[in-house]
C-alpha positions as CSV (number, residue, x, y, z in Angstrom):
1,M,87.3,81.2,111.3
2,P,87.9,84.6,110.1
3,R,91.7,83.7,110.0
4,K,90.6,80.5,107.9
5,K,88.5,82.6,105.3
6,K,91.6,85.1,105.4
7,V,94.3,82.4,104.7
8,S,91.7,80.5,102.1
9,F,91.5,83.9,100.5
10,K,95.2,84.6,100.3
11,H,95.5,81.1,98.8
12,S,93.1,82.4,96.0
13,Q,94.8,85.4,95.2
14,I,98.4,82.9,94.7
15,I,95.9,80.9,92.2
16,L,94.6,83.9,90.3
17,I,98.1,85.6,90.0
18,A,99.9,82.4,88.8
19,L,97.0,81.8,86.4
20,I,97.2,85.0,84.9
21,G,101.3,85.0,84.6
22,L,100.8,81.1,82.9
23,A,98.1,82.7,80.2
24,L,100.6,85.7,79.5
25,I,103.6,83.7,79.1
26,F,101.6,81.4,76.4
27,I,100.4,84.5,74.5
28,A,104.0,86.2,74.4
29,F,105.3,82.9,73.5
30,Q,102.7,82.2,70.7
31,R,103.2,85.9,70.0
32,L,99.3,85.9,69.9
33,G,97.9,89.7,69.4
34,V,99.5,93.0,70.2
35,I,100.1,92.6,73.8
36,G,102.1,89.0,72.7
37,I,104.1,90.5,70.4
38,Y,105.0,93.6,72.4
39,F,105.7,91.4,75.5
40,D,108.1,89.1,73.4
41,R,109.9,91.5,71.9
42,I,110.5,93.0,75.5
43,M,112.0,89.3,76.6
44,N,113.9,89.5,73.2
45,L,115.8,92.6,74.4
46,L,116.4,91.1,78.1
47,F,117.2,87.9,77.3
48,G,117.9,87.2,73.2
49,V,117.1,84.1,71.4
50,R,117.0,82.0,74.9
51,R,113.9,83.9,75.8
52,D,111.6,80.7,75.4
53,L,113.9,79.1,78.5
54,V,113.0,82.1,80.5
55,Y,109.4,81.4,79.5
56,F,109.8,77.6,80.6
57,G,111.3,78.1,83.8
58,L,108.4,80.9,84.5
59,G,105.5,78.7,83.2
60,A,107.5,75.6,85.7
61,Y,107.2,77.9,89.2
62,G,103.7,78.9,88.1
63,I,102.3,75.8,88.1
64,Y,104.7,74.9,91.2
65,R,102.9,77.4,93.2
66,I,99.5,76.2,91.8
67,F,99.7,73.0,93.3
68,N,102.2,73.9,96.4
69,R,100.7,76.8,97.6
70,K,100.8,75.7,101.2
71,H,104.4,74.1,101.6
72,F,106.3,76.2,99.1
73,H,110.2,76.4,99.7
74,L,112.7,76.8,97.7
75,S,116.2,76.3,99.1
76,F,119.4,78.6,98.8
77,K,121.0,75.3,96.7
78,Y,118.5,74.9,94.0
79,A,117.8,78.7,93.7
80,L,121.7,79.0,92.9
81,M,121.5,76.2,90.6
82,G,118.6,77.8,88.4
83,I,119.9,80.9,88.5
84,L,123.6,79.8,87.4
85,S,122.1,77.5,84.8
86,I,120.4,80.9,83.1
87,I,123.6,82.4,83.4
88,L,125.5,79.6,81.6
89,I,123.2,79.1,78.9
90,I,122.5,82.9,78.3
91,L,126.2,83.4,78.1
92,T,126.7,80.5,75.9
93,S,124.1,81.6,73.4
94,T,125.8,84.8,73.8
95,Y,129.3,83.0,73.1
96,I,128.3,81.2,70.1
97,S,126.5,83.8,68.5
98,Y,129.5,86.6,67.8
99,E,132.5,85.7,65.8
100,I,136.0,85.3,66.9
101,G,137.3,88.8,66.7
102,D,134.2,90.5,68.3
103,V,135.2,91.0,72.1
104,G,135.4,93.5,74.7
105,I,132.8,96.6,76.2
106,G,132.9,98.1,72.2
107,I,130.0,95.3,71.9
108,L,128.0,96.5,74.4
109,N,127.9,100.0,72.9
110,A,127.0,98.6,69.4
111,W,124.5,96.7,70.7
112,I,122.8,99.6,72.6
113,E,122.9,101.7,69.5
114,Q,121.0,99.5,67.5
115,I,118.4,98.9,70.2
116,N,115.4,100.2,68.2
117,F,116.3,98.1,65.5
118,I,116.5,94.7,67.7
119,F,113.3,95.6,69.0
120,F,111.4,95.8,65.8
121,D,113.2,92.3,64.9
122,K,115.5,94.2,62.6
123,F,118.8,93.0,63.8
124,P,119.5,89.9,65.7
125,S,119.3,90.4,69.6
126,H,122.2,87.6,70.1
127,G,122.0,87.1,74.0
128,G,119.3,90.1,74.6
129,V,121.1,92.9,77.5
130,F,122.0,90.5,79.7
131,G,123.7,87.8,77.7
132,V,125.4,91.1,75.9
133,A,126.5,92.8,78.8
134,L,128.1,89.5,80.2
135,Y,129.8,88.5,77.1
136,A,131.1,92.0,77.2
137,F,132.5,91.8,80.4
138,F,134.2,88.1,80.3
139,T,135.9,89.3,77.3
140,T,137.0,92.2,78.5
141,L,138.4,90.6,81.7
142,F,139.6,87.0,79.8
143,D,139.9,87.5,75.9
144,R,137.4,85.0,74.5
145,L,139.2,82.1,75.1
146,G,139.4,83.0,78.6
147,T,135.7,83.3,78.4
148,L,135.2,79.7,76.9
149,F,137.1,78.8,80.4
150,V,135.3,80.5,82.2
151,L,132.2,78.8,80.7
152,I,133.7,74.9,81.0
153,I,134.1,75.3,84.8
154,G,130.8,76.6,85.4
155,Y,129.4,73.9,83.5
156,L,131.6,71.6,86.0
157,A,130.7,73.2,89.3
158,L,127.0,73.0,88.0
159,I,127.3,68.9,87.6
160,M,129.2,69.0,91.2
161,M,126.5,70.8,92.6
162,N,123.5,67.6,90.9
163,V,125.8,64.8,91.7
164,D,126.9,63.0,94.6
165,F,130.0,61.5,94.7
166,S,130.0,59.9,98.3
167,W,130.3,56.2,96.2
168,L,133.7,57.2,94.8
169,K,134.5,57.5,98.6
170,T,133.7,54.1,99.4
171,K,135.7,52.7,96.3
172,I,138.8,54.5,97.0
173,K,139.3,53.6,100.8
174,P,139.7,50.4,100.3
175,I,142.2,51.1,97.7
176,Q,143.9,53.3,99.8
177,L,144.2,51.1,102.8
178,N,145.8,48.5,100.7
179,R,148.4,50.8,99.1
180,A,149.1,51.8,103.0
181,K,150.1,48.1,103.6
182,R,152.7,48.0,100.5
183,E,154.4,51.3,100.9
184,V,157.4,51.7,102.5
185,N,157.3,55.5,103.7
186,Y,155.1,56.5,106.7
187,I,152.0,58.6,105.6
188,D,149.5,59.2,107.7
189,E,146.7,61.4,107.7
190,P,145.8,64.8,110.0
191,Q,144.6,63.7,113.4
192,V,142.5,65.7,115.4
193,S,142.5,65.3,118.9
194,T,138.8,65.9,120.0
195,S,139.2,63.9,123.4
196,R,141.0,64.8,126.9
197,T,143.6,63.2,128.1
198,V,145.0,61.9,131.2
199,F,148.9,61.2,131.7
200,L,149.8,59.2,134.8
201,T,153.4,59.4,135.5
202,P,155.1,59.4,138.9
203,D,156.6,63.0,138.6
204,E,153.3,64.6,137.6
205,P,150.0,64.8,139.6
206,K,146.8,63.3,138.4
207,V,145.1,65.4,136.4
208,H,141.8,66.1,138.2
209,P,138.4,66.4,136.4
210,K,138.2,69.8,137.0
211,T,141.8,70.9,135.9
212,K,141.9,72.1,132.9
213,N,143.6,69.6,130.2
214,L,145.3,70.0,127.2
215,E,143.4,71.3,124.4
216,P,142.5,69.2,121.2
217,E,144.8,70.2,118.5
218,I,145.8,68.9,115.1
219,K,148.6,66.5,114.4
220,T,150.1,66.1,111.3
221,K,152.7,63.7,110.6
222,S,154.3,63.8,106.8
223,A,155.9,60.5,105.5
224,A,159.2,60.0,106.6
225,T,161.8,57.2,105.9
226,V,164.0,56.5,109.4
227,H,167.7,55.7,108.5
228,V,168.8,53.0,110.9
229,S,171.5,50.9,110.9
230,G,171.5,48.1,107.9
231,G,169.2,50.4,106.4
232,N,166.0,52.1,105.9
233,Y,163.0,51.7,108.6
234,S,159.6,52.6,107.9
235,I,157.6,53.4,110.5
236,P,154.3,51.8,110.0
237,S,151.2,54.1,109.4
238,L,148.0,54.4,111.8
239,S,146.1,53.2,108.5
240,L,146.7,49.6,109.3
241,L,145.0,50.0,112.4
242,D,141.2,49.3,112.2
243,E,139.2,52.4,112.2
244,V,136.5,52.9,114.7
245,A,132.6,52.0,113.3
246,V,130.6,54.9,113.1
247,K,127.3,53.4,114.4
248,S,124.2,55.4,115.4
249,K,124.3,57.1,119.3
250,S,122.5,54.7,121.6
251,N,121.2,56.4,124.8
252,A,120.8,53.3,126.6
253,N,123.4,53.9,129.0
254,S,122.4,57.6,129.9
255,V,118.8,56.7,130.2
256,A,119.7,54.0,132.6
257,A,122.4,55.8,134.6
258,S,119.4,58.1,135.6
259,Q,117.2,56.3,136.4
260,K,119.9,54.4,138.5
261,G,121.4,57.1,140.0
262,R,117.6,58.0,141.2
263,K,117.2,54.4,142.7
264,L,120.3,54.5,144.6
265,I,119.6,57.5,146.5
266,E,116.1,55.7,147.5
267,I,117.7,52.4,148.6
268,L,120.6,54.1,150.6
269,G,117.6,56.2,152.1
270,E,115.7,53.1,152.8
271,F,118.5,51.7,155.1
272,G,119.0,54.9,156.9
273,V,121.4,56.4,155.1
274,T,120.7,60.2,153.9
275,A,122.9,60.7,150.9
276,S,122.5,63.2,147.8
277,L,123.5,62.6,144.2
278,V,126.4,64.8,143.0
279,G,128.1,63.6,140.0
280,T,127.5,61.1,137.6
281,H,130.2,59.9,135.2
282,I,129.3,57.1,132.2
283,G,132.5,55.5,131.2
284,P,132.8,53.3,128.3
285,A,131.8,49.9,130.6
286,V,131.2,51.2,133.7
287,T,129.0,54.1,135.4
288,K,130.4,56.2,138.3
289,F,127.9,58.0,140.8
290,E,129.2,60.3,143.5
291,V,127.2,59.9,146.5
292,R,127.5,62.4,149.3
293,P,126.0,61.0,152.4
294,E,125.5,63.6,155.5
295,S,128.3,64.5,157.6
296,N,126.9,61.8,160.5
297,V,127.1,59.1,158.4
298,K,129.9,56.6,158.7
299,I,131.4,55.0,155.4
300,S,131.7,51.8,156.8
301,K,128.1,51.7,157.3
302,I,127.8,52.5,152.9
303,A,130.5,49.7,152.6
304,S,128.3,47.1,154.4
305,L,125.4,48.1,152.3
306,Q,127.7,47.0,148.9
307,D,125.7,43.7,148.1
308,N,122.2,45.4,149.3
309,I,122.5,47.8,146.7
310,K,123.9,45.0,144.5
311,M,120.7,43.2,144.6
312,E,118.4,46.3,144.6
313,L,120.0,47.5,141.1
314,S,120.3,44.3,139.2
315,A,123.6,44.9,138.8
316,K,126.0,42.3,137.4
317,E,129.1,43.7,139.7
318,L,129.2,46.4,141.8
319,R,132.4,48.2,143.2
320,L,132.5,50.9,145.6
321,E,135.2,53.4,146.5
322,A,134.5,54.9,149.8
323,P,135.8,57.8,149.6
324,I,137.0,59.0,146.5
325,P,140.4,60.5,147.0
326,G,140.3,64.0,147.4
327,R,136.7,64.0,147.4
328,N,134.0,64.4,150.1
329,A,132.1,61.7,148.1
330,V,131.5,58.2,147.8
331,G,131.8,56.4,144.3
332,V,129.5,53.6,143.1
333,E,130.6,51.8,139.7
334,I,127.9,49.9,137.8
335,P,128.6,48.2,134.5
336,N,127.1,49.9,131.9
337,I,123.8,48.4,129.8
338,E,125.9,48.8,126.5
339,M,130.0,48.4,126.2
340,V,131.8,50.5,124.3
341,P,135.2,48.9,123.1
342,V,138.2,51.4,123.2
343,R,139.7,51.1,119.8
344,M,143.7,51.4,119.5
345,I,143.5,53.8,116.9
346,E,141.7,56.1,118.8
347,L,144.3,56.6,121.6
348,M,147.2,56.4,119.3
349,K,145.2,59.6,117.5
350,D,145.0,61.3,120.8
351,V,148.5,61.8,121.6
352,P,149.4,65.3,122.1
353,S,152.0,66.4,120.1
354,D,154.2,67.4,123.3
355,K,154.2,63.5,124.1
356,L,155.2,62.6,120.7
357,S,158.7,62.8,121.7
358,K,158.2,60.4,124.6
359,K,159.5,56.9,123.3
360,L,158.4,54.8,126.2
361,L,154.9,56.5,126.5
362,F,152.2,54.1,125.8
363,P,148.2,54.1,126.0
364,L,146.2,51.9,128.6
365,G,142.2,52.9,127.8
366,K,139.9,55.3,128.7
367,D,138.8,56.4,132.4
368,L,135.3,56.6,134.0
369,M,134.9,60.1,132.6
370,G,135.9,58.9,129.0
371,K,139.3,60.4,128.9
372,S,142.4,59.0,127.3
373,V,144.9,57.5,130.0
374,F,148.6,57.3,129.0
375,T,151.5,56.7,131.1
376,E,155.7,56.3,130.6
377,L,157.3,53.5,131.6
378,D,160.5,55.2,132.1
379,K,159.0,57.0,135.4
380,M,157.1,54.0,136.2
381,P,159.9,52.7,135.8
382,H,158.4,48.8,136.1
383,L,155.4,47.2,135.4
384,L,153.3,44.4,137.2
385,I,150.1,43.1,134.9
386,A,148.3,40.2,136.8
387,G,145.2,38.6,135.8
388,A,142.7,35.7,135.2
389,T,142.5,33.9,132.0
390,G,140.4,36.0,129.7
391,S,140.5,39.2,131.4
392,G,142.3,41.2,129.2
393,K,145.7,40.7,130.2
394,S,147.2,39.4,127.1
395,V,145.2,42.1,124.9
396,C,147.3,44.4,127.2
397,V,150.4,43.2,126.3
398,N,149.8,43.2,122.9
399,S,148.6,47.0,122.7
400,I,151.9,48.1,124.5
401,I,154.1,45.9,121.9
402,I,152.2,47.4,119.1
403,N,152.3,51.0,120.5
404,Y,156.2,50.9,120.8
405,L,155.9,49.3,116.9
406,L,154.1,52.5,116.1
407,R,156.0,55.0,117.7
408,T,159.8,54.0,117.8
409,T,162.5,52.8,115.4
410,P,164.9,49.6,116.4
411,D,167.3,52.5,117.1
412,E,165.4,54.0,119.4
413,L,164.0,50.7,121.7
414,K,164.7,46.9,121.9
415,M,162.8,44.2,123.0
416,V,163.4,40.9,124.7
417,L,160.4,38.9,124.7
418,I,159.8,36.0,127.1
419,D,156.9,33.5,126.2
420,P,157.2,30.5,128.1
421,K,153.6,29.5,126.8
422,K,155.0,29.5,123.1
423,V,152.0,31.0,121.4
424,E,151.2,34.8,123.1
425,F,154.1,36.3,121.3
426,T,154.3,34.0,117.9
427,P,153.3,37.3,115.6
428,Y,156.6,39.3,116.8
429,H,159.6,36.2,115.6
430,K,160.5,38.7,113.0
431,I,160.3,42.4,114.2
432,P,163.5,44.3,114.0
433,H,163.1,45.7,117.7
434,L,164.1,42.4,118.8
435,I,167.5,42.2,120.4
436,S,167.1,38.4,121.0
437,P,164.8,35.7,119.8
438,V,161.7,35.2,121.2
439,I,162.3,33.0,124.4
440,S,160.0,30.1,125.4
441,D,162.5,27.9,127.1
442,A,162.2,28.6,131.2
443,T,166.0,27.5,131.7
444,E,167.1,29.9,128.3
445,A,164.5,32.9,130.1
446,A,166.8,32.5,133.4
447,K,170.2,32.7,131.4
448,A,168.3,35.9,129.6
449,L,167.6,37.9,132.4
450,K,171.3,37.3,133.7
451,V,172.5,38.5,130.1
452,I,170.3,41.8,130.8
453,V,171.9,42.3,134.4
454,S,175.3,42.3,132.9
455,M,174.3,44.5,129.8
456,M,172.9,46.7,132.6
457,E,176.4,46.5,134.5
458,N,178.3,47.3,131.1
459,R,176.2,50.8,130.7
460,Y,176.6,51.9,134.2
461,E,180.3,51.3,133.6
462,V,180.4,52.9,130.0
463,F,178.4,56.0,132.1
464,S,180.8,56.1,134.7
465,N,183.7,56.7,132.4
466,I,182.3,59.5,130.4
467,G,180.6,61.0,133.3
468,V,177.2,61.1,132.8
469,R,174.1,59.7,135.2
470,N,171.5,58.3,133.0
471,I,170.4,57.0,129.5
472,Q,169.3,60.1,128.3
473,S,172.1,62.3,129.2
474,Y,174.4,59.6,127.3
475,N,172.5,59.9,124.3
476,E,172.3,63.7,124.6
477,L,175.9,64.2,124.9
478,L,176.5,61.7,122.1
479,A,174.3,64.0,119.8
480,K,176.5,67.2,120.5
481,K,179.7,65.7,120.0
482,T,180.7,62.6,117.9
483,D,182.7,60.0,119.5
484,P,183.6,56.9,117.3
485,T,184.2,54.5,120.1
486,L,180.8,55.2,121.2
487,N,177.3,54.1,119.5
488,P,173.5,55.7,120.9
489,M,171.9,53.2,123.4
490,P,168.8,52.1,122.8
491,W,165.9,51.9,125.7
492,I,165.4,48.2,126.5
493,V,161.7,46.9,127.3
494,V,161.9,43.2,129.0
495,I,158.5,41.6,128.5
496,I,157.8,37.9,130.2
497,D,154.3,36.9,129.4
498,E,154.1,34.4,131.7
499,L,156.2,34.8,135.4
500,A,154.9,31.4,137.1
501,D,156.2,28.9,134.6
502,L,160.1,30.8,135.1
503,M,159.4,30.4,139.2
504,I,158.5,26.9,138.8
505,V,161.8,26.1,136.8
506,A,164.3,28.6,137.8
507,G,162.6,30.8,141.1
508,K,165.8,31.7,142.4
509,D,167.6,32.8,139.4
510,V,164.4,34.1,138.0
511,E,163.6,36.1,141.5
512,G,167.4,37.2,141.9
513,S,167.8,38.7,138.2
514,I,164.5,40.4,138.5
515,Q,165.2,42.3,141.9
516,R,168.8,43.6,140.5
517,I,166.9,44.8,137.3
518,T,164.0,46.7,138.9
519,Q,166.2,48.1,141.5
520,L,169.1,49.4,139.2
521,A,168.1,49.5,135.6
522,R,166.2,52.7,135.5
523,A,168.8,54.9,134.7
524,A,170.5,52.2,132.2
525,G,167.4,52.8,130.3
526,I,166.2,48.9,130.8
527,H,162.8,48.0,131.9
528,L,160.6,45.5,132.9
529,I,157.2,44.5,132.1
530,V,156.0,41.0,133.9
531,A,152.7,39.7,133.4
532,T,151.0,36.3,135.4
533,Q,147.5,34.5,135.4
534,R,148.7,33.2,138.9
535,P,148.4,35.8,141.2
536,S,149.9,34.1,144.2
537,T,152.5,34.9,146.7
538,D,154.9,32.0,145.6
539,V,154.7,34.1,142.0
540,I,154.6,37.4,143.1
541,T,156.6,37.1,146.1
542,G,157.2,39.9,148.5
543,I,160.8,40.7,146.8
544,I,159.2,41.5,143.4
545,K,155.9,43.3,144.7
546,A,158.8,45.7,146.8
547,N,160.6,46.6,143.4
548,I,157.9,46.8,141.0
549,P,155.2,49.7,142.6
550,S,153.3,50.1,139.1
551,R,150.7,47.7,139.2
552,I,147.7,46.5,136.7
553,A,145.1,44.2,137.8
554,F,142.7,42.7,135.5
555,A,139.4,40.9,136.8
556,V,140.7,37.9,139.4
557,S,138.6,35.3,141.2
558,S,138.7,36.1,145.0
559,G,140.0,39.4,147.2
560,I,143.1,37.7,148.2
561,D,144.3,37.5,144.5
562,S,143.9,41.2,144.5
563,R,145.3,42.1,147.7
564,V,148.4,40.1,146.3
565,I,148.4,42.5,143.0
566,L,147.2,46.0,144.5
567,D,147.4,45.6,148.6
568,G,143.9,46.1,148.4
569,V,140.6,44.5,147.7
570,G,138.3,45.6,144.3
571,A,140.1,43.7,141.6
572,E,137.6,40.5,142.5
573,R,134.7,42.8,141.4
574,L,135.8,43.7,138.0
575,L,133.8,42.6,134.8
576,G,136.6,41.2,132.7
577,Y,137.1,42.0,128.5
578,G,139.6,44.8,129.6
579,D,138.1,46.3,132.7
580,M,141.5,46.9,135.2
581,L,142.6,48.8,137.8
582,F,145.6,50.4,137.3
583,F,147.8,51.5,140.5
584,P,150.9,53.7,139.3
585,V,153.6,54.5,141.8
586,G,152.8,57.7,143.5
587,E,149.1,57.5,143.2
588,P,146.7,57.1,146.8
589,A,144.6,54.9,145.1
590,P,144.1,52.4,142.0
591,I,142.1,54.0,138.9
592,R,139.7,52.3,136.7
593,V,140.3,52.2,133.3
594,Q,138.8,50.7,130.1
595,G,141.9,48.8,127.9
596,V,142.5,49.5,125.1
597,Y,141.4,46.4,122.1
598,I,143.2,45.8,119.4
599,N,142.3,42.4,117.4
600,D,144.9,39.9,116.2
601,E,144.5,41.2,112.3
602,E,145.4,44.5,113.3
603,I,149.1,42.9,115.2
604,R,149.2,40.4,112.0
605,R,149.1,43.5,109.6
606,I,151.6,45.8,111.5
607,T,154.1,42.7,112.6
608,D,154.2,42.1,108.5
609,F,155.0,46.0,107.8
610,V,157.9,45.8,110.4
611,S,159.1,42.7,109.5
612,K,159.2,43.3,105.8
613,S,160.7,46.8,106.3
614,Q,163.8,45.3,108.1
615,K,165.4,42.3,110.1
616,P,165.9,41.8,113.2
617,Q,169.5,42.0,114.5
618,F,170.4,39.8,117.6
619,D,173.1,40.4,120.0
620,D,175.8,37.9,120.4
621,A,175.0,37.1,124.1
622,F,171.3,36.1,123.4
623,L,172.3,33.2,121.0
624,N,174.4,31.2,123.4
625,L,171.5,30.5,125.9
626,S,171.1,27.2,124.6
627,D,173.6,24.3,122.2
628,P,174.2,25.9,119.0
629,E,172.1,24.4,115.9
630,G,174.5,22.7,113.6
631,T,176.6,20.9,116.5
632,Q,177.7,16.7,115.8
633,N,178.9,15.2,119.2
634,G,179.6,18.6,120.6
635,Q,181.7,19.9,117.5
636,L,180.9,22.3,114.9
637,A,180.4,20.7,111.4
638,F,182.9,23.4,109.1
639,D,180.6,22.6,105.9
640,D,179.1,26.2,105.5
641,P,179.8,27.0,101.9
642,I,180.8,31.1,103.1
643,F,182.7,30.4,106.0
644,E,185.7,30.7,104.2
645,E,184.7,34.1,103.3
646,V,183.5,35.2,106.9
647,K,186.6,34.3,108.2
648,Q,188.7,36.6,106.0
649,Y,186.0,39.2,106.3
650,V,185.9,38.8,110.4
651,I,190.3,38.9,109.8
652,E,190.6,41.9,107.7
653,T,187.9,44.2,109.8
654,Q,188.6,43.0,113.0
655,R,185.0,43.2,114.0
656,A,183.2,40.2,114.7
657,S,179.5,39.8,115.6
658,T,176.6,37.9,114.5
659,S,174.6,41.2,113.7
660,N,177.7,42.4,111.7
661,I,178.2,39.1,109.7
662,Q,173.8,39.0,109.4
663,R,173.8,42.5,107.5
664,R,177.4,41.9,105.7
665,F,176.2,38.8,104.3
666,G,172.3,38.8,104.6
667,L,172.0,35.9,106.2
668,G,169.6,34.4,109.3
669,Y,170.4,35.0,112.8
670,N,171.2,31.0,113.3
671,R,173.2,30.5,110.3
672,A,175.2,34.0,111.3
673,A,175.4,32.6,115.1
674,R,176.8,29.1,113.8
675,L,179.4,30.9,111.8
676,I,180.5,32.9,114.9
677,D,181.1,29.9,117.0
678,M,182.8,27.9,114.1
679,L,185.7,31.1,114.2
680,E,185.8,30.8,118.3
681,Q,186.3,27.1,117.9
682,Q,189.2,27.7,115.4
683,G,190.7,30.2,117.9
684,I,189.7,32.9,115.5
685,V,188.0,35.1,117.8
686,G,187.2,34.9,121.5
687,P,184.2,33.8,123.4
688,A,181.0,36.4,124.3
689,Q,181.7,39.0,126.4
690,G,177.7,40.2,127.1
691,S,177.0,43.5,125.1
692,K,180.6,44.0,124.2
693,P,181.9,42.6,120.8
694,R,184.2,39.8,120.6
695,D,187.8,40.0,120.4
696,V,189.5,38.9,117.3
697,Y,192.7,37.1,117.9
698,S,194.0,36.5,114.2
699,H,195.2,39.2,112.0
700,K,195.6,39.7,108.4
701,A,199.4,38.9,107.4
């Protein structure tokens, strides 16, 4: 009770002081009596002709204190705004009251000499002592015109402190996105890497959760137009990818993980397994519990309880990792309550600067620790991807292709896309990274793989002649010394979307070519990515498995299919929707990863951008896989209006290739290939020689 009386007395004091202050302000403002006149004269000396604003401010403050005495709080922002407003108004009134020539410290001295006359209202007070002092200070530093600019800047700052410009950002962002789609130069915003990253390669050990990871760093890519053969090529901006939607952070997964962790230990105890929970890791789609059993408990006993644990926890699916490689614990993986998709732009912004030069690096997704997972194709050196329909296999393949479009130029990397289903690689028909048209016929695909083998052999012959061992040494040598007879070699990535169709039509030829490519092509810079939705032994044969040690398994229907891909079970318990087991060469066990997601609209934006930037230039060897267009009863029709011009050009330059004619005359590849075949039929040029240029038999007279 005494405390209540004390608080009440304090509030009464506040009200009394505020009322007395309001009365004095009213008396001074109206100049009532001697007290009012003298109080007003003092305020005139201090603040000048704008003292009425000071009265108003003090009065408003007093009224506010009376009605809000219990919860009074004046933030720093509003206090600063109030003080700045008073200073600007007083300085403005003083500025207006003086003439153009009245500047400098002499103004203040003259005002002080006349202070007696100002007090008795015989001379104008201008802005009072505060206003005159401010005016003298600023005019001494900046002169009268400079002081005007100071006033303008002050008022603008006051406006910016009061106005919310967030609406302007929402209006400008769509305009910037549309502009980025039309621009030719590569423009990207500074990117901040905020999450840890895992690099999985055969030559580098897996990053342990306790190992120090690469520190977050800021990576800025300036606008850059890359000069390549045939014109300027522009690397697409990351702004063409969809940004991650900002949602309120849910703790549903954390709460569920805490509850299920306790329940898991209780369930094991009910079955006679004494264990402790030593770690909980919440990933994008799955939570992993690390359980450490007592030393006298057999691991096989925990594995036998898998279905019981699944039922007791009401889990849609459950996977055991017994034991976790390198840890004295058993991993229990349970689906999350809420799945968080891993967007492409997250991982593209998460590539550290020391990995930007790795042209064959591509993102896979995020592991159960929430860390970004990257791998390098040249160190794998080939990849097998398998999974049932709808498990995320096609999205994974698309993300790899889009990654290379975002990170490499056509001079650095070329692709051969084989699409027996005819619909998976439809968006990529016009991208400049293609070294051949997208191949959809199984027979042509078998021939294309033989062409790849021929190119591999030709590259090794060149390496042997100049004394280098691999493509990297070759390109480094060419960068140091220019040889007009040699050209830099791009990496070549061959992607087969559905291996099963090829094995049905031309199994022996395809298997033999894949065997040679996977065994020999690494040093030649040729790498193979094979995908299939039928992971059976008649499709993924022993020869193919033996030569492609790095594998990705998406959700499959049975443990038998999982064994075909990974040589072990586990893939049959995946969730689908990008949930994968990644088994890189050199690792003791597969790593569970939530795959990166990219939608059709993002793919369309990026492929449209690169297609407009440059046209594809195909190798002649891939244009004769089937009968050329424009034939009539086996004979070519020589009715092309520019045939004679092309003929004369080839004879003069002694160079004959489809890509050369495409660039010189601005033609499509079908027409250019037909013209080359016309020249061959007339005996002007020789037959195709793999990746080597054709011989020109006719010479200029």
